[in-house]
N, C-alpha and C positions, 0 to 999 in steps of 0.2 A: 156500189153493191159490194165493194172488196173491203170492206171496214166490218167489224164486229161492234164497235161501240164508239159512239159520238157522245163529245159531251158539250153542251150550250151553255154558255157563258152570259145571264144574264147582265152582269157589267161592261158587256162589248156596247161599245157607242153605236147608237143607231146612226146609220149614214145615209141619205138622203140619196137615190138615185143607184142603190147597191143592189135590189132585189130584194131586199128584206119584208119589204109589203107589194111584191108585185109578181106574178106569174102572167107565163103567156101559153095562148092557147091558138090553135087556126079555125077561120070562120071561113065560108066561101070567097071572101073579100081577099083573103091573108093573114099574115102573124096580125094576132089580136094583144095589147096588152092590157091584163085588170090588175088596177090599183087598188089597193085595202087601203081608204083614207084614213088619215091618221090625225087624231084629236091635237088641234094646235097647230096644226098645218105643217111642212116641210122644215122650215125654219127652229123648229124644236129641237134643242140639244138637249138629249138625255138619253141614258140607258137603253139599251134594247128591250130589258124586262120594267122598263117603267112606261112604254111607248105602248096608248092607248089606242084603241081604235073607233074612230066616230061611232057611236050608235045610234044617232039623232035623224043621219038620214040613212036611208033603205037601199044601200050601196049593195047589200047582199042579195035583195032581191033580184037587181040588175044582173049581179053576177051569175045569180042561178038560172036565171032566162037565157044567159048566152050561152052557158054550158048546155043548156036542153037544145036549143035551135043549133048549135054547134054538131052536139053530140048522140041526141036522139037517135039517128040510124049508126051509131056506131057497135060494135058486136057486144061489148061491154057495159053498156050503159044500161040498159035497163035490170041488169043483176047488182047495179051498186047505187042506183039512182036516190033510193031512198035514204043511205046513210051519208050521200053525198050532198042531199040536200040538208039535212040536219046540220052538218058539219057548217056548209056555206051560208045557208039563212040565218042559222042562230050561233053567231060566231062568238068567242070570249072576248071580252072587253079589252084584254089586253094582247099586244101581237106577239109578244113571245109567247104564252099560251096556246095561241093559235096557229101558230107554226109548230110546236112540238108536236101537238094534235094530230094535225094533218100528216106531218112527217109517219108520226106512230100508224096511223091509219093507212098511208101510203105501202110502207114496210110490211105493214100485217099484210095486205092485199098481195103483195110479191112475194109474200112468204119468206122474207127473208129477217131472221132472229137479230135484228140490230138492236141494239141496248144502247138508249137513250139516256145519258148521265146529265144531271144538272148542278153544276158549278162553275169554279173557276178554271179558266184555260190558262195553263203557264207555258203553252206550245207559243212559238211567234206566228205574228198574224198571218194572215194567210196571204199569198203574194198577191199584189198588184193582176191586174188583167193579163195574161200569156195568151199569143198566138195559140190556139188550140187545133189538133188535126181536123181536115173534115169527118164529119160524124156517118156511120155507115147509115144508110135511110132504113127505113120499116115503111109497112103500111100507112098510109094518111089519106083518110077519106077524100081530100080534096087534090090528091096528088096530080090527078090527070089534068087537072086546070092551073094547078099553080108550080106542081114540080115538088120535090122533097122540100121540106123548110124545119132545117135545124135549130135546135134552140129551142124548144115548145117544153112546157111545163113535163113532167114525167106521168101526171096526168091523163095525158094526150095520147102516150105511149099503151097505158095500162087499157085507156078504154077503147084502142083502135086494137090492140093485139092480145090483152088479157094477161095473166100473172105469169105464165109459164113462156110466154116468147118473150114479152117485156123484161123477165126477170135472164134469160139466157142472152138477151140483147146488151143488157147493163154492166152481166159479167164480162161479155166478151169485147167493152171497152177498155183502154188501159189510161190511167190519167199520172202524169208525174209531176204533183204539187210543187 
């Protein structure tokens, strides 16, 4: 949220288990990792801009049903359900396009004027996993049962807290890349 512009490089190598095709939500049993299946499997060595999502399997219907079951009682779900369904159930064929479209949608909901640029990235690669400070908690639907669960998709924050509170939460975080 502290950035005004972000650049996505389609020539970035796709790294399996990197989160490029995954997002985490919270259901009554705990944290749930949803994975967008990649055409050709995980062993496919290619650039992110070439990675195709599996179209012949109905994974998007499973993801959408999971989101409905998990968030249908969330305060902001009903306002954005139609848009989310279109994004989730009818994904782009390329993972890169899908990720850019979702980021654009989420930033619009957060009312954050993030400029998304597609092109070559000349900066150093993102550092490998660092130990992050603990995140402050925000309202989560299953918090009474599970406690606060960090590391969820920003979608969870938006659906639970709405755009104003979510933006304030994200602006309050500080990152040291």
